[in-house]
N, C-alpha and C positions, 0 to 999 in steps of 0.2 A: 187100272188105272196106273200110267208113271210115275212111280216116285221121284219128288221135289227132292233137290241135294241140295244139302243146307248146307252151313259152317256160321259158326260162332265167336265172334271176338269181342272177345271184354277181359280188363284185365283182371276183374275180379273170380277168381278162381267159385265161389261160390257163386257167384250172379251167372254163370254159364252151369254149371252142376244144377242150378231150378230151370232156369230154364230151356234145360236140356230134357227136362223132368217132364215139363208141361210138352214138352213137342212131340215128345215119344207117346202121349196118349192119342193123337192123331195118326190115322194111316195115311198113307202116301207119301211119308216125312223122312227122309233120311238122312241122317249127321253125319256126314260125311269129315269133318276136322273141326280143333277148334283152334285158336290163337291167342294170347296171352296182351300182344305187341304190335305193332305195325310190319315188324319184320318177317316175323312167325305168318302171320296173314298174307303177307305180298307174295311168299313162298306156298302158300297154300295155293294162290292164286295163280299159280306157273302152271300151276296143272289142271285136269279138267276142269272149266270153270262152273262152280255150282251156278243151281239155281237161283237160288235168296244165300244172301249175306246177313244174318242180325248184327248189326253194330254199334257198339255202345262210343260214344261221343269223349267223356274223357277218361283219358289212361294216359296222364301225367307222367310223362312233359308231353304226352303225346296227345294229337285230336283224330277224334275219328275220320274225321272230315280229309284227316292228310292222307287217307287211303283212297280215297276216290277215282284219284288220278290212276291209280294200279286198278281199277276193275272194271271186267271187260263189258261192253254196252249190254251183252244179252244176259247178262245176271243184275238181280233185283236186289236193291238194298233197302234193310226196313232197319230204321233207328231205334234204338234200346236206350233208355238214358235215365236218369234220373230226375233232369232238369228239362222242365216247358219253353224255355227261352230261346230254343236252340231250332222250334220248329219250323218258323217261316225260313229259313237257312237249309232245312235238308230239306224241305218242298220244292224250293227253288233248285237244290243239286239232283233232282231227278229221283227221291226217294220215293218207294211203295208208299210208305207208310211211317207212323212216327210211334211208336208204345213207350210209355212212362212205369220205370218199376215201383212197382212189385208189376210185373206183367201181369194181365188179369186171365181168364183161360177166357172167359167169352168175347173179350179184344182180340185177343191172338188169334182166335178161329175164324172171324173176320179179315183178320191178315191172313189165314194160310187159303181162306176162300178167294181171295183177290189173285194171291199167287197161282190158283188151277186156272183163274180165270184167264191170267194174265201168259199162264204154261198151254191151254189151249190157240190162245191166239200165236203162240208162237210157233205151233208143233203145226200147223194149216200148211198146205202144199201151194196153198195157189205162186204165182207165178205168171213172168211177162217178157216181151221178146224185147231187147234193144240191142241199138246198132245203126247201123248206116247200109248204104248202098252195097259195102265192097264186106261187109263183116256183120254178122248177129250172133246176140249171144242170149241166153234162156237165163232170165237169174230172177230168184224167188222172192217173194213183198217181203220177207224180214229181212233180206241182203240191202232192201233200197233203204238209206240213210236219208235221205230228203230230196225232194223235187224241188226244181225253182225255172220260173217262166223265164222265157226271151222272146218274147214276141209270140208269133202265130209257132215260134219253137220252144221245146225243153232243155233242160241238163237235169239228168237224172246222176246222184251222188250213190256211190253205196257205204257197207258198212267199212271197206279196207283198204277205201279210198280209191276206186276205181270211176268214172265219170261216162255221161253218155248221151249225146247230144242227140234228139230225135225229132222228127219232125209231130209232133203232140202236146197239143196244147196243156195248159193248166186244168181249163174245166174238164179234158177229157179225162186225166187222170185222177180227177177229183170221183168223177163216174165209177173207172175202174177199182180205184181204191175206197169205197164209199163202205163197202164191209169190214175194210184191215185195219180200223184202228188210227189212220193216220188224221193229224191236226190239220189243219186251215188255220195261218198264223198271219196272213197279206194275202192281197192277191197274186202275188208271184212269189209267196212259199209253202208250201204243204212240206210236213215234217213226222218221220217215225219217233214216236216218245219212245222208243227206245234205245235212240241213236241220241237224243237228249244229255247229254254230259253235265252243264252249266249253267246259268244265266250270272252274266257278270252288266251291274251299271257301270256304265263307261262316261256317259254327262247325261243330265237331269231329261235329254231327250233321246238319247240312245243307251241300248244293252246290246252287249253282246251276246251271241246266242254260240254255246258251241257244240259241235254233232262229231260224231262217231265218222272218219272214213273223212273227216273236211280239216284240209291245214290251217287254213283260217275260220274264225268268227263269219257266223253270219250275223250282220249287223240290221236291228231290227228298230222302229220307230216308238215311241211310248202308246200305242195300240196295239200294235201286235206284242209288243214287251206286258203289257198288260192279260193278253188275251194267253201270253206262254204261262205266266205265274198263275191264273187262275186255273184254266186246266190242268198244269203238273199238279197245281195243290191238290185238286176237287180228290174227295173221296171216291167220287163211283163219275166217272169218266162221261158213263151215257147221261146225266145228268144235264150234260149241256154237248151237244153232238159234235162230234169231231169235224163235222161237215158242214157246221154252221155257216152263218152270212160270211161272206167278207165284208171286210172294210173298206 
């Protein structure tokens, strides 16, 4: 079993110690760093990205939400806080889970199980060939951020900002990625959940979806935005198939 690398970000030293002790009870979790404020956390993230960040929300005068823009898309976020009222915002910000202090060992065990499931998906070696008649590249599935339909063609975006225009319909992509955990958000958009950074409401009928590797947010209508929030907030993604009916 490859150990999951974790860091703790909390301004309370006692809270970090207590969570660290509980984590030590689980095999396969390696605590690789602690931070008491955002600047220390950002410095930790400049090295080898962890698999999971256990992140406090209230760290006066700062907020754990302010760290999200510095977290790489491959790292999972688990909020650990004493406040229930931030849960919706946390899940909209692609948090894997939301734990209330004091953390219950049984609840933490469920989180670790989800982390291991996510890690097993992340470590898959599936790949696709992308390109045109002049050049081709072999790209691993986990590098793909999103796929967007353009008629009988499509454009695939990667986590690092590359894009490929290919003669492949979205339906063909759905068949290829049916077992890879991608979300269908609309008839023209397929998204890697690991690429989601945040959802921002623009108007009543429009929501901006920010994805790793995309210079501009993707505009979602009400149905697609509702589906995105529902899927991202789900406790168990298998309860609602990522490749369910299109809108």
